[in-house]
N, CA, C and O atoms as a Maestro MAE file, in Angstrom:
{
 s_m_m2io_version
 :::
 2.0.0
}

f_m_ct {
 s_m_title
 :::
 protein
 m_atom[360] {
  # First column is atom index #
  i_m_mmod_type
  r_m_x_coord
  r_m_y_coord
  r_m_z_coord
  i_m_residue_number
  s_m_chain_name
  s_m_pdb_residue_name
  s_m_pdb_atom_name
  i_m_atomic_number
  :::
  1 25 102.362 86.520 111.269 1 A "MET " " N  " 7
  2 3 103.320 87.129 110.359 1 A "MET " " CA " 6
  3 2 102.741 87.021 108.946 1 A "MET " " C  " 6
  4 15 102.205 85.982 108.561 1 A "MET " " O  " 8
  5 25 102.854 88.089 108.196 2 A "SER " " N  " 7
  6 3 102.328 88.076 106.832 2 A "SER " " CA " 6
  7 2 103.195 87.192 105.933 2 A "SER " " C  " 6
  8 15 104.366 86.941 106.217 2 A "SER " " O  " 8
  9 25 102.598 86.740 104.866 3 A "LEU " " N  " 7
  10 3 103.304 85.913 103.894 3 A "LEU " " CA " 6
  11 2 104.516 86.650 103.341 3 A "LEU " " C  " 6
  12 15 105.608 86.088 103.254 3 A "LEU " " O  " 8
  13 25 104.317 87.916 102.966 4 A "GLU " " N  " 7
  14 3 105.427 88.705 102.413 4 A "GLU " " CA " 6
  15 2 106.557 88.855 103.428 4 A "GLU " " C  " 6
  16 15 107.733 88.760 103.074 4 A "GLU " " O  " 8
  17 25 106.205 89.084 104.668 5 A "ARG " " N  " 7
  18 3 107.220 89.255 105.714 5 A "ARG " " CA " 6
  19 2 107.999 87.949 105.928 5 A "ARG " " C  " 6
  20 15 109.221 87.966 106.078 5 A "ARG " " O  " 8
  21 25 107.293 86.843 105.940 6 A "GLU " " N  " 7
  22 3 107.957 85.553 106.143 6 A "GLU " " CA " 6
  23 2 108.922 85.242 104.992 6 A "GLU " " C  " 6
  24 15 110.034 84.764 105.221 6 A "GLU " " O  " 8
  25 25 108.494 85.512 103.769 7 A "ILE " " N  " 7
  26 3 109.359 85.295 102.604 7 A "ILE " " CA " 6
  27 2 110.570 86.214 102.678 7 A "ILE " " C  " 6
  28 15 111.698 85.786 102.434 7 A "ILE " " O  " 8
  29 25 110.334 87.472 103.015 8 A "THR " " N  " 7
  30 3 111.430 88.442 103.136 8 A "THR " " CA " 6
  31 2 112.439 87.981 104.173 8 A "THR " " C  " 6
  32 15 113.642 87.987 103.916 8 A "THR " " O  " 8
  33 25 111.962 87.585 105.334 9 A "GLU " " N  " 7
  34 3 112.872 87.162 106.403 9 A "GLU " " CA " 6
  35 2 113.667 85.920 106.005 9 A "GLU " " C  " 6
  36 15 114.839 85.793 106.358 9 A "GLU " " O  " 8
  37 25 113.040 85.018 105.280 10 A "HIS " " N  " 7
  38 3 113.780 83.833 104.824 10 A "HIS " " CA " 6
  39 2 114.879 84.235 103.840 10 A "HIS " " C  " 6
  40 15 116.017 83.782 103.960 10 A "HIS " " O  " 8
  41 25 114.545 85.072 102.883 11 A "ILE " " N  " 7
  42 3 115.533 85.489 101.880 11 A "ILE " " CA " 6
  43 2 116.687 86.226 102.543 11 A "ILE " " C  " 6
  44 15 117.850 85.973 102.229 11 A "ILE " " O  " 8
  45 25 116.375 87.130 103.453 12 A "VAL " " N  " 7
  46 3 117.430 87.894 104.127 12 A "VAL " " CA " 6
  47 2 118.299 86.976 104.980 12 A "VAL " " C  " 6
  48 15 119.526 87.054 104.917 12 A "VAL " " O  " 8
  49 25 117.683 86.113 105.771 13 A "SER " " N  " 7
  50 3 118.488 85.258 106.655 13 A "SER " " CA " 6
  51 2 119.313 84.236 105.871 13 A "SER " " C  " 6
  52 15 120.390 83.838 106.316 13 A "SER " " O  " 8
  53 25 118.820 83.816 104.721 14 A "THR " " N  " 7
  54 3 119.517 82.803 103.934 14 A "THR " " CA " 6
  55 2 120.554 83.392 102.990 14 A "THR " " C  " 6
  56 15 121.658 82.861 102.869 14 A "THR " " O  " 8
  57 25 120.205 84.494 102.317 15 A "TYR " " N  " 7
  58 3 121.062 85.024 101.250 15 A "TYR " " CA " 6
  59 2 121.706 86.372 101.570 15 A "TYR " " C  " 6
  60 15 122.632 86.801 100.882 15 A "TYR " " O  " 8
  61 25 121.214 87.041 102.618 16 A "LEU " " N  " 7
  62 3 121.772 88.348 103.003 16 A "LEU " " CA " 6
  63 2 121.966 88.418 104.512 16 A "LEU " " C  " 6
  64 15 121.465 89.345 105.148 16 A "LEU " " O  " 8
  65 25 122.681 87.461 105.102 17 A "PRO " " N  " 7
  66 3 122.821 87.468 106.561 17 A "PRO " " CA " 6
  67 2 123.404 88.783 107.062 17 A "PRO " " C  " 6
  68 15 124.332 89.344 106.479 17 A "PRO " " O  " 8
  69 25 122.832 89.249 108.154 18 A "GLY " " N  " 7
  70 3 123.291 90.500 108.747 18 A "GLY " " CA " 6
  71 2 122.569 91.726 108.226 18 A "GLY " " C  " 6
  72 15 122.744 92.821 108.760 18 A "GLY " " O  " 8
  73 25 121.764 91.559 107.195 19 A "THR " " N  " 7
  74 3 121.003 92.671 106.634 19 A "THR " " CA " 6
  75 2 119.636 92.717 107.309 19 A "THR " " C  " 6
  76 15 118.972 91.686 107.417 19 A "THR " " O  " 8
  77 25 119.203 93.894 107.766 20 A "PRO " " N  " 7
  78 3 117.855 93.988 108.337 20 A "PRO " " CA " 6
  79 2 116.799 93.681 107.271 20 A "PRO " " C  " 6
  80 15 116.908 94.143 106.135 20 A "PRO " " O  " 8
  81 25 115.792 92.911 107.634 21 A "ALA " " N  " 7
  82 3 114.742 92.530 106.685 21 A "ALA " " CA " 6
  83 2 114.047 93.748 106.092 21 A "ALA " " C  " 6
  84 15 113.597 93.710 104.947 21 A "ALA " " O  " 8
  85 25 113.956 94.830 106.862 22 A "ASP " " N  " 7
  86 3 113.288 96.041 106.375 22 A "ASP " " CA " 6
  87 2 114.020 96.686 105.208 22 A "ASP " " C  " 6
  88 15 113.437 97.501 104.492 22 A "ASP " " O  " 8
  89 25 115.275 96.339 105.004 23 A "GLU " " N  " 7
  90 3 116.045 96.927 103.905 23 A "GLU " " CA " 6
  91 2 115.786 96.243 102.563 23 A "GLU " " C  " 6
  92 15 116.185 96.765 101.522 23 A "GLU " " O  " 8
  93 25 115.134 95.100 102.570 24 A "LEU " " N  " 7
  94 3 114.838 94.394 101.323 24 A "LEU " " CA " 6
  95 2 113.470 94.850 100.818 24 A "LEU " " C  " 6
  96 15 112.433 94.469 101.361 24 A "LEU " " O  " 8
  97 25 113.487 95.661 99.784 25 A "GLU " " N  " 7
  98 3 112.242 96.173 99.203 25 A "GLU " " CA " 6
  99 2 111.486 95.036 98.515 25 A "GLU " " C  " 6
  100 15 112.107 94.199 97.859 25 A "GLU " " O  " 8
  101 25 110.166 94.990 98.651 26 A "PRO " " N  " 7
  102 3 109.380 93.913 98.043 26 A "PRO " " CA " 6
  103 2 109.498 93.832 96.522 26 A "PRO " " C  " 6
  104 15 109.299 92.765 95.940 26 A "PRO " " O  " 8
  105 25 109.819 94.948 95.882 27 A "THR " " N  " 7
  106 3 109.894 94.960 94.417 27 A "THR " " CA " 6
  107 2 111.322 94.879 93.881 27 A "THR " " C  " 6
  108 15 111.526 94.921 92.667 27 A "THR " " O  " 8
  109 25 112.303 94.766 94.761 28 A "LEU " " N  " 7
  110 3 113.697 94.658 94.318 28 A "LEU " " CA " 6
  111 2 113.878 93.412 93.465 28 A "LEU " " C  " 6
  112 15 113.446 92.327 93.852 28 A "LEU " " O  " 8
  113 25 114.513 93.558 92.308 29 A "ASP " " N  " 7
  114 3 114.784 92.414 91.438 29 A "ASP " " CA " 6
  115 2 115.891 91.580 92.088 29 A "ASP " " C  " 6
  116 15 117.045 92.004 92.146 29 A "ASP " " O  " 8
  117 25 115.533 90.413 92.567 30 A "LEU " " N  " 7
  118 3 116.466 89.566 93.310 30 A "LEU " " CA " 6
  119 2 117.585 89.018 92.442 30 A "LEU " " C  " 6
  120 15 118.673 88.732 92.943 30 A "LEU " " O  " 8
  121 25 117.332 88.869 91.147 31 A "PHE " " N  " 7
  122 3 118.352 88.351 90.233 31 A "PHE " " CA " 6
  123 2 119.309 89.453 89.809 31 A "PHE " " C  " 6
  124 15 120.525 89.303 89.928 31 A "PHE " " O  " 8
  125 25 118.764 90.565 89.311 32 A "ASP " " N  " 7
  126 3 119.609 91.668 88.836 32 A "ASP " " CA " 6
  127 2 120.465 92.256 89.950 32 A "ASP " " C  " 6
  128 15 121.577 92.723 89.703 32 A "ASP " " O  " 8
  129 25 119.949 92.236 91.176 33 A "SER " " N  " 7
  130 3 120.693 92.794 92.307 33 A "SER " " CA " 6
  131 2 121.721 91.812 92.866 33 A "SER " " C  " 6
  132 15 122.542 92.184 93.705 33 A "SER " " O  " 8
  133 25 121.680 90.564 92.407 34 A "GLY " " N  " 7
  134 3 122.634 89.567 92.881 34 A "GLY " " CA " 6
  135 2 122.267 88.912 94.201 34 A "GLY " " C  " 6
  136 15 123.075 88.178 94.770 34 A "GLY " " O  " 8
  137 25 121.068 89.164 94.696 35 A "VAL " " N  " 7
  138 3 120.650 88.561 95.962 35 A "VAL " " CA " 6
  139 2 120.481 87.052 95.808 35 A "VAL " " C  " 6
  140 15 120.865 86.285 96.691 35 A "VAL " " O  " 8
  141 25 119.904 86.630 94.682 36 A "VAL " " N  " 7
  142 3 119.633 85.214 94.440 36 A "VAL " " CA " 6
  143 2 120.226 84.814 93.088 36 A "VAL " " C  " 6
  144 15 119.986 85.473 92.076 36 A "VAL " " O  " 8
  145 25 120.994 83.739 93.084 37 A "SER " " N  " 7
  146 3 121.552 83.193 91.837 37 A "SER " " CA " 6
  147 2 120.615 82.102 91.310 37 A "SER " " C  " 6
  148 15 119.635 81.751 91.967 37 A "SER " " O  " 8
  149 25 120.914 81.580 90.151 38 A "SER " " N  " 7
  150 3 120.063 80.530 89.581 38 A "SER " " CA " 6
  151 2 120.076 79.272 90.452 38 A "SER " " C  " 6
  152 15 119.041 78.623 90.603 38 A "SER " " O  " 8
  153 25 121.208 78.924 91.016 39 A "LEU " " N  " 7
  154 3 121.273 77.765 91.911 39 A "LEU " " CA " 6
  155 2 120.475 78.032 93.191 39 A "LEU " " C  " 6
  156 15 119.753 77.162 93.677 39 A "LEU " " O  " 8
  157 25 120.614 79.231 93.721 40 A "GLN " " N  " 7
  158 3 119.871 79.585 94.929 40 A "GLN " " CA " 6
  159 2 118.368 79.620 94.667 40 A "GLN " " C  " 6
  160 15 117.573 79.374 95.574 40 A "GLN " " O  " 8
  161 25 117.979 79.925 93.431 41 A "LEU " " N  " 7
  162 3 116.559 79.911 93.087 41 A "LEU " " CA " 6
  163 2 115.983 78.510 93.289 41 A "LEU " " C  " 6
  164 15 114.864 78.361 93.780 41 A "LEU " " O  " 8
  165 25 116.736 77.502 92.916 42 A "LEU " " N  " 7
  166 3 116.271 76.127 93.126 42 A "LEU " " CA " 6
  167 2 116.083 75.836 94.615 42 A "LEU " " C  " 6
  168 15 115.118 75.181 95.008 42 A "LEU " " O  " 8
  169 25 117.003 76.320 95.433 43 A "GLU " " N  " 7
  170 3 116.879 76.156 96.885 43 A "GLU " " CA " 6
  171 2 115.652 76.894 97.409 43 A "GLU " " C  " 6
  172 15 114.921 76.382 98.256 43 A "GLU " " O  " 8
  173 25 115.435 78.101 96.895 44 A "LEU " " N  " 7
  174 3 114.293 78.909 97.320 44 A "LEU " " CA " 6
  175 2 112.976 78.227 96.940 44 A "LEU " " C  " 6
  176 15 112.040 78.194 97.738 44 A "LEU " " O  " 8
  177 25 112.908 77.689 95.736 45 A "ILE " " N  " 7
  178 3 111.701 76.982 95.303 45 A "ILE " " CA " 6
  179 2 111.451 75.770 96.198 45 A "ILE " " C  " 6
  180 15 110.308 75.495 96.562 45 A "ILE " " O  " 8
  181 25 112.494 75.056 96.549 46 A "GLU " " N  " 7
  182 3 112.345 73.900 97.442 46 A "GLU " " CA " 6
  183 2 111.843 74.343 98.813 46 A "GLU " " C  " 6
  184 15 111.000 73.670 99.406 46 A "GLU " " O  " 8
  185 25 112.352 75.472 99.327 47 A "TRP " " N  " 7
  186 3 111.877 75.990 100.613 47 A "TRP " " CA " 6
  187 2 110.400 76.351 100.517 47 A "TRP " " C  " 6
  188 15 109.624 76.023 101.415 47 A "TRP " " O  " 8
  189 25 110.002 77.022 99.438 48 A "LEU " " N  " 7
  190 3 108.597 77.396 99.250 48 A "LEU " " CA " 6
  191 2 107.717 76.147 99.186 48 A "LEU " " C  " 6
  192 15 106.648 76.103 99.794 48 A "LEU " " O  " 8
  193 25 108.171 75.139 98.451 49 A "ARG " " N  " 7
  194 3 107.419 73.889 98.341 49 A "ARG " " CA " 6
  195 2 107.219 73.250 99.713 49 A "ARG " " C  " 6
  196 15 106.119 72.826 100.065 49 A "ARG " " O  " 8
  197 25 108.289 73.193 100.466 50 A "SER " " N  " 7
  198 3 108.252 72.573 101.780 50 A "SER " " CA " 6
  199 2 107.440 73.402 102.783 50 A "SER " " C  " 6
  200 15 106.604 72.862 103.507 50 A "SER " " O  " 8
  201 25 107.685 74.680 102.817 51 A "ARG " " N  " 7
  202 3 107.055 75.561 103.814 51 A "ARG " " CA " 6
  203 2 105.560 75.733 103.585 51 A "ARG " " C  " 6
  204 15 104.779 75.731 104.536 51 A "ARG " " O  " 8
  205 25 105.161 75.883 102.329 52 A "TYR " " N  " 7
  206 3 103.768 76.207 102.017 52 A "TYR " " CA " 6
  207 2 103.018 75.059 101.349 52 A "TYR " " C  " 6
  208 15 101.903 75.252 100.865 52 A "TYR " " O  " 8
  209 25 103.614 73.868 101.317 53 A "ALA " " N  " 7
  210 3 102.975 72.677 100.735 53 A "ALA " " CA " 6
  211 2 102.480 72.946 99.322 53 A "ALA " " C  " 6
  212 15 101.349 72.612 98.968 53 A "ALA " " O  " 8
  213 25 103.346 73.555 98.525 54 A "ILE " " N  " 7
  214 3 103.008 73.880 97.143 54 A "ILE " " CA " 6
  215 2 103.471 72.735 96.248 54 A "ILE " " C  " 6
  216 15 104.638 72.345 96.296 54 A "ILE " " O  " 8
  217 25 102.572 72.197 95.438 55 A "PRO " " N  " 7
  218 3 102.958 71.107 94.534 55 A "PRO " " CA " 6
  219 2 103.664 71.661 93.299 55 A "PRO " " C  " 6
  220 15 103.077 71.707 92.217 55 A "PRO " " O  " 8
  221 25 104.910 72.077 93.453 56 A "VAL " " N  " 7
  222 3 105.613 72.754 92.356 56 A "VAL " " CA " 6
  223 2 105.752 71.875 91.122 56 A "VAL " " C  " 6
  224 15 105.880 72.395 90.013 56 A "VAL " " O  " 8
  225 25 105.729 70.567 91.286 57 A "ASP " " N  " 7
  226 3 105.824 69.679 90.125 57 A "ASP " " CA " 6
  227 2 104.627 69.840 89.195 57 A "ASP " " C  " 6
  228 15 104.725 69.572 87.997 57 A "ASP " " O  " 8
  229 25 103.503 70.274 89.744 58 A "ASP " " N  " 7
  230 3 102.275 70.422 88.967 58 A "ASP " " CA " 6
  231 2 102.099 71.820 88.387 58 A "ASP " " C  " 6
  232 15 101.126 72.074 87.678 58 A "ASP " " O  " 8
  233 25 103.019 72.720 88.675 59 A "LEU " " N  " 7
  234 3 102.870 74.112 88.255 59 A "LEU " " CA " 6
  235 2 103.858 74.462 87.150 59 A "LEU " " C  " 6
  236 15 104.966 73.930 87.094 59 A "LEU " " O  " 8
  237 25 103.440 75.353 86.287 60 A "ALA " " N  " 7
  238 3 104.352 75.899 85.278 60 A "ALA " " CA " 6
  239 2 105.181 76.976 85.970 60 A "ALA " " C  " 6
  240 15 104.649 78.003 86.392 60 A "ALA " " O  " 8
  241 25 106.477 76.740 86.083 61 A "LEU " " N  " 7
  242 3 107.346 77.683 86.785 61 A "LEU " " CA " 6
  243 2 108.024 78.607 85.785 61 A "LEU " " C  " 6
  244 15 108.454 78.186 84.712 61 A "LEU " " O  " 8
  245 25 108.107 79.865 86.162 62 A "SER " " N  " 7
  246 3 108.777 80.871 85.351 62 A "SER " " CA " 6
  247 2 109.662 81.703 86.269 62 A "SER " " C  " 6
  248 15 109.246 82.031 87.380 62 A "SER " " O  " 8
  249 25 110.866 82.053 85.838 63 A "PRO " " N  " 7
  250 3 111.720 82.902 86.671 63 A "PRO " " CA " 6
  251 2 111.038 84.214 87.072 63 A "PRO " " C  " 6
  252 15 111.345 84.778 88.122 63 A "PRO " " O  " 8
  253 25 110.119 84.693 86.241 64 A "ARG " " N  " 7
  254 3 109.389 85.933 86.577 64 A "ARG " " CA " 6
  255 2 108.651 85.801 87.900 64 A "ARG " " C  " 6
  256 15 108.484 86.783 88.625 64 A "ARG " " O  " 8
  257 25 108.214 84.600 88.212 65 A "SER " " N  " 7
  258 3 107.453 84.367 89.439 65 A "SER " " CA " 6
  259 2 108.302 84.505 90.696 65 A "SER " " C  " 6
  260 15 107.770 84.548 91.805 65 A "SER " " O  " 8
  261 25 109.614 84.575 90.527 66 A "PHE " " N  " 7
  262 3 110.527 84.611 91.671 66 A "PHE " " CA " 6
  263 2 111.467 85.814 91.620 66 A "PHE " " C  " 6
  264 15 112.462 85.856 92.343 66 A "PHE " " O  " 8
  265 25 111.158 86.776 90.778 67 A "ARG " " N  " 7
  266 3 112.040 87.915 90.541 67 A "ARG " " CA " 6
  267 2 112.110 88.868 91.733 67 A "ARG " " C  " 6
  268 15 113.112 89.560 91.913 67 A "ARG " " O  " 8
  269 25 111.059 88.908 92.544 68 A "SER " " N  " 7
  270 3 111.027 89.808 93.701 68 A "SER " " CA " 6
  271 2 110.208 89.158 94.808 68 A "SER " " C  " 6
  272 15 109.513 88.167 94.580 68 A "SER " " O  " 8
  273 25 110.293 89.716 95.993 69 A "VAL " " N  " 7
  274 3 109.489 89.207 97.105 69 A "VAL " " CA " 6
  275 2 108.008 89.336 96.765 69 A "VAL " " C  " 6
  276 15 107.225 88.429 97.048 69 A "VAL " " O  " 8
  277 25 107.622 90.452 96.163 70 A "ALA " " N  " 7
  278 3 106.220 90.655 95.787 70 A "ALA " " CA " 6
  279 2 105.766 89.594 94.782 70 A "ALA " " C  " 6
  280 15 104.657 89.073 94.893 70 A "ALA " " O  " 8
  281 25 106.609 89.273 93.809 71 A "ALA " " N  " 7
  282 3 106.269 88.250 92.815 71 A "ALA " " CA " 6
  283 2 106.166 86.874 93.473 71 A "ALA " " C  " 6
  284 15 105.282 86.088 93.133 71 A "ALA " " O  " 8
  285 25 107.056 86.585 94.401 72 A "ILE " " N  " 7
  286 3 107.021 85.297 95.104 72 A "ILE " " CA " 6
  287 2 105.750 85.196 95.939 72 A "ILE " " C  " 6
  288 15 105.100 84.151 95.968 72 A "ILE " " O  " 8
  289 25 105.399 86.287 96.618 73 A "ARG " " N  " 7
  290 3 104.169 86.303 97.415 73 A "ARG " " CA " 6
  291 2 102.959 85.998 96.527 73 A "ARG " " C  " 6
  292 15 102.090 85.212 96.903 73 A "ARG " " O  " 8
  293 25 102.911 86.617 95.361 74 A "GLU " " N  " 7
  294 3 101.807 86.385 94.426 74 A "GLU " " CA " 6
  295 2 101.805 84.928 93.943 74 A "GLU " " C  " 6
  296 15 100.753 84.294 93.867 74 A "GLU " " O  " 8
  297 25 102.982 84.414 93.620 75 A "PHE " " N  " 7
  298 3 103.097 83.020 93.179 75 A "PHE " " CA " 6
  299 2 102.572 82.068 94.254 75 A "PHE " " C  " 6
  300 15 101.782 81.172 93.959 75 A "PHE " " O  " 8
  301 25 103.006 82.260 95.492 76 A "VAL " " N  " 7
  302 3 102.584 81.378 96.585 76 A "VAL " " CA " 6
  303 2 101.074 81.472 96.779 76 A "VAL " " C  " 6
  304 15 100.402 80.451 96.924 76 A "VAL " " O  " 8
  305 25 100.542 82.687 96.782 77 A "GLY " " N  " 7
  306 3 99.098 82.857 96.937 77 A "GLY " " CA " 6
  307 2 98.323 82.155 95.841 77 A "GLY " " C  " 6
  308 15 97.344 81.461 96.116 77 A "GLY " " O  " 8
  309 25 98.752 82.330 94.599 78 A "ASN " " N  " 7
  310 3 98.079 81.678 93.470 78 A "ASN " " CA " 6
  311 2 98.207 80.159 93.542 78 A "ASN " " C  " 6
  312 15 97.249 79.436 93.269 78 A "ASN " " O  " 8
  313 25 99.384 79.682 93.908 79 A "ALA " " N  " 7
  314 3 99.607 78.237 94.001 79 A "ALA " " CA " 6
  315 2 98.749 77.627 95.105 79 A "ALA " " C  " 6
  316 15 98.220 76.527 94.946 79 A "ALA " " O  " 8
  317 25 98.612 78.333 96.215 80 A "GLN " " N  " 7
  318 3 97.776 77.826 97.301 80 A "GLN " " CA " 6
  319 2 96.309 77.799 96.885 80 A "GLN " " C  " 6
  320 15 95.591 76.848 97.194 80 A "GLN " " O  " 8
  321 25 95.865 78.837 96.186 81 A "GLU " " N  " 7
  322 3 94.483 78.855 95.705 81 A "GLU " " CA " 6
  323 2 94.230 77.686 94.762 81 A "GLU " " C  " 6
  324 15 93.196 77.023 94.853 81 A "GLU " " O  " 8
  325 25 95.168 77.433 93.861 82 A "LEU " " N  " 7
  326 3 95.040 76.320 92.922 82 A "LEU " " CA " 6
  327 2 95.004 74.992 93.672 82 A "LEU " " C  " 6
  328 15 94.214 74.105 93.346 82 A "LEU " " O  " 8
  329 25 95.849 74.866 94.661 83 A "SER " " N  " 7
  330 3 95.902 73.641 95.455 83 A "SER " " CA " 6
  331 2 94.587 73.432 96.206 83 A "SER " " C  " 6
  332 15 94.070 72.316 96.251 83 A "SER " " O  " 8
  333 25 94.042 74.504 96.800 84 A "TYR " " N  " 7
  334 3 92.774 74.408 97.526 84 A "TYR " " CA " 6
  335 2 91.634 74.075 96.571 84 A "TYR " " C  " 6
  336 15 90.738 73.304 96.913 84 A "TYR " " O  " 8
  337 25 91.667 74.657 95.372 85 A "ALA " " N  " 7
  338 3 90.619 74.395 94.384 85 A "ALA " " CA " 6
  339 2 90.632 72.927 93.972 85 A "ALA " " C  " 6
  340 15 89.576 72.328 93.769 85 A "ALA " " O  " 8
  341 25 91.821 72.349 93.851 86 A "ARG " " N  " 7
  342 3 91.918 70.928 93.489 86 A "ARG " " CA " 6
  343 2 91.348 70.050 94.588 86 A "ARG " " C  " 6
  344 15 90.658 69.069 94.308 86 A "ARG " " O  " 8
  345 25 91.632 70.397 95.835 87 A "VAL " " N  " 7
  346 3 91.121 69.616 96.961 87 A "VAL " " CA " 6
  347 2 89.600 69.715 97.005 87 A "VAL " " C  " 6
  348 15 88.917 68.709 97.201 87 A "VAL " " O  " 8
  349 25 89.065 70.923 96.823 88 A "ASP " " N  " 7
  350 3 87.615 71.116 96.852 88 A "ASP " " CA " 6
  351 2 86.927 70.420 95.687 88 A "ASP " " C  " 6
  352 15 85.781 69.988 95.809 88 A "ASP " " O  " 8
  353 25 87.622 70.310 94.556 89 A "GLY " " N  " 7
  354 3 87.034 69.724 93.360 89 A "GLY " " CA " 6
  355 2 87.107 68.211 93.307 89 A "GLY " " C  " 6
  356 15 86.524 67.592 92.416 89 A "GLY " " O  " 8
  357 25 87.809 67.616 94.238 90 A "GLU " " N  " 7
  358 3 87.954 66.150 94.226 90 A "GLU " " CA " 6
  359 2 86.697 65.478 94.722 90 A "GLU " " C  " 6
  360 15 86.636 64.250 94.781 90 A "GLU " " O  " 8
  :::
 }
 m_bond[359] {
  # First column is bond index #
  i_m_from
  i_m_to
  i_m_order
  :::
  1 1 2 1
  2 2 3 1
  3 3 4 2
  4 3 5 1
  5 5 6 1
  6 6 7 1
  7 7 8 2
  8 7 9 1
  9 9 10 1
  10 10 11 1
  11 11 12 2
  12 11 13 1
  13 13 14 1
  14 14 15 1
  15 15 16 2
  16 15 17 1
  17 17 18 1
  18 18 19 1
  19 19 20 2
  20 19 21 1
  21 21 22 1
  22 22 23 1
  23 23 24 2
  24 23 25 1
  25 25 26 1
  26 26 27 1
  27 27 28 2
  28 27 29 1
  29 29 30 1
  30 30 31 1
  31 31 32 2
  32 31 33 1
  33 33 34 1
  34 34 35 1
  35 35 36 2
  36 35 37 1
  37 37 38 1
  38 38 39 1
  39 39 40 2
  40 39 41 1
  41 41 42 1
  42 42 43 1
  43 43 44 2
  44 43 45 1
  45 45 46 1
  46 46 47 1
  47 47 48 2
  48 47 49 1
  49 49 50 1
  50 50 51 1
  51 51 52 2
  52 51 53 1
  53 53 54 1
  54 54 55 1
  55 55 56 2
  56 55 57 1
  57 57 58 1
  58 58 59 1
  59 59 60 2
  60 59 61 1
  61 61 62 1
  62 62 63 1
  63 63 64 2
  64 63 65 1
  65 65 66 1
  66 66 67 1
  67 67 68 2
  68 67 69 1
  69 69 70 1
  70 70 71 1
  71 71 72 2
  72 71 73 1
  73 73 74 1
  74 74 75 1
  75 75 76 2
  76 75 77 1
  77 77 78 1
  78 78 79 1
  79 79 80 2
  80 79 81 1
  81 81 82 1
  82 82 83 1
  83 83 84 2
  84 83 85 1
  85 85 86 1
  86 86 87 1
  87 87 88 2
  88 87 89 1
  89 89 90 1
  90 90 91 1
  91 91 92 2
  92 91 93 1
  93 93 94 1
  94 94 95 1
  95 95 96 2
  96 95 97 1
  97 97 98 1
  98 98 99 1
  99 99 100 2
  100 99 101 1
  101 101 102 1
  102 102 103 1
  103 103 104 2
  104 103 105 1
  105 105 106 1
  106 106 107 1
  107 107 108 2
  108 107 109 1
  109 109 110 1
  110 110 111 1
  111 111 112 2
  112 111 113 1
  113 113 114 1
  114 114 115 1
  115 115 116 2
  116 115 117 1
  117 117 118 1
  118 118 119 1
  119 119 120 2
  120 119 121 1
  121 121 122 1
  122 122 123 1
  123 123 124 2
  124 123 125 1
  125 125 126 1
  126 126 127 1
  127 127 128 2
  128 127 129 1
  129 129 130 1
  130 130 131 1
  131 131 132 2
  132 131 133 1
  133 133 134 1
  134 134 135 1
  135 135 136 2
  136 135 137 1
  137 137 138 1
  138 138 139 1
  139 139 140 2
  140 139 141 1
  141 141 142 1
  142 142 143 1
  143 143 144 2
  144 143 145 1
  145 145 146 1
  146 146 147 1
  147 147 148 2
  148 147 149 1
  149 149 150 1
  150 150 151 1
  151 151 152 2
  152 151 153 1
  153 153 154 1
  154 154 155 1
  155 155 156 2
  156 155 157 1
  157 157 158 1
  158 158 159 1
  159 159 160 2
  160 159 161 1
  161 161 162 1
  162 162 163 1
  163 163 164 2
  164 163 165 1
  165 165 166 1
  166 166 167 1
  167 167 168 2
  168 167 169 1
  169 169 170 1
  170 170 171 1
  171 171 172 2
  172 171 173 1
  173 173 174 1
  174 174 175 1
  175 175 176 2
  176 175 177 1
  177 177 178 1
  178 178 179 1
  179 179 180 2
  180 179 181 1
  181 181 182 1
  182 182 183 1
  183 183 184 2
  184 183 185 1
  185 185 186 1
  186 186 187 1
  187 187 188 2
  188 187 189 1
  189 189 190 1
  190 190 191 1
  191 191 192 2
  192 191 193 1
  193 193 194 1
  194 194 195 1
  195 195 196 2
  196 195 197 1
  197 197 198 1
  198 198 199 1
  199 199 200 2
  200 199 201 1
  201 201 202 1
  202 202 203 1
  203 203 204 2
  204 203 205 1
  205 205 206 1
  206 206 207 1
  207 207 208 2
  208 207 209 1
  209 209 210 1
  210 210 211 1
  211 211 212 2
  212 211 213 1
  213 213 214 1
  214 214 215 1
  215 215 216 2
  216 215 217 1
  217 217 218 1
  218 218 219 1
  219 219 220 2
  220 219 221 1
  221 221 222 1
  222 222 223 1
  223 223 224 2
  224 223 225 1
  225 225 226 1
  226 226 227 1
  227 227 228 2
  228 227 229 1
  229 229 230 1
  230 230 231 1
  231 231 232 2
  232 231 233 1
  233 233 234 1
  234 234 235 1
  235 235 236 2
  236 235 237 1
  237 237 238 1
  238 238 239 1
  239 239 240 2
  240 239 241 1
  241 241 242 1
  242 242 243 1
  243 243 244 2
  244 243 245 1
  245 245 246 1
  246 246 247 1
  247 247 248 2
  248 247 249 1
  249 249 250 1
  250 250 251 1
  251 251 252 2
  252 251 253 1
  253 253 254 1
  254 254 255 1
  255 255 256 2
  256 255 257 1
  257 257 258 1
  258 258 259 1
  259 259 260 2
  260 259 261 1
  261 261 262 1
  262 262 263 1
  263 263 264 2
  264 263 265 1
  265 265 266 1
  266 266 267 1
  267 267 268 2
  268 267 269 1
  269 269 270 1
  270 270 271 1
  271 271 272 2
  272 271 273 1
  273 273 274 1
  274 274 275 1
  275 275 276 2
  276 275 277 1
  277 277 278 1
  278 278 279 1
  279 279 280 2
  280 279 281 1
  281 281 282 1
  282 282 283 1
  283 283 284 2
  284 283 285 1
  285 285 286 1
  286 286 287 1
  287 287 288 2
  288 287 289 1
  289 289 290 1
  290 290 291 1
  291 291 292 2
  292 291 293 1
  293 293 294 1
  294 294 295 1
  295 295 296 2
  296 295 297 1
  297 297 298 1
  298 298 299 1
  299 299 300 2
  300 299 301 1
  301 301 302 1
  302 302 303 1
  303 303 304 2
  304 303 305 1
  305 305 306 1
  306 306 307 1
  307 307 308 2
  308 307 309 1
  309 309 310 1
  310 310 311 1
  311 311 312 2
  312 311 313 1
  313 313 314 1
  314 314 315 1
  315 315 316 2
  316 315 317 1
  317 317 318 1
  318 318 319 1
  319 319 320 2
  320 319 321 1
  321 321 322 1
  322 322 323 1
  323 323 324 2
  324 323 325 1
  325 325 326 1
  326 326 327 1
  327 327 328 2
  328 327 329 1
  329 329 330 1
  330 330 331 1
  331 331 332 2
  332 331 333 1
  333 333 334 1
  334 334 335 1
  335 335 336 2
  336 335 337 1
  337 337 338 1
  338 338 339 1
  339 339 340 2
  340 339 341 1
  341 341 342 1
  342 342 343 1
  343 343 344 2
  344 343 345 1
  345 345 346 1
  346 346 347 1
  347 347 348 2
  348 347 349 1
  349 349 350 1
  350 350 351 1
  351 351 352 2
  352 351 353 1
  353 353 354 1
  354 354 355 1
  355 355 356 2
  356 355 357 1
  357 357 358 1
  358 358 359 1
  359 359 360 2
  :::
 }
}
């Protein structure tokens, strides 16, 4: 399963139950559309940290990074690259 698909399915099952995952466009603004609230963003970040072993405490977080599924996918990819680079550099 692709990273984008997995993120989409999590968001739909958690915040839009009963909605087909295919209906959530990757570029839809999750905040403006009301899909994710500020409190839910904290839950989503915790899920990303847990699921993808992202050291979120070490990263500069910006709401822009979580505005859409596409933005979240990019954030996770970049965070994983940074994490791998740190491991390789040790």
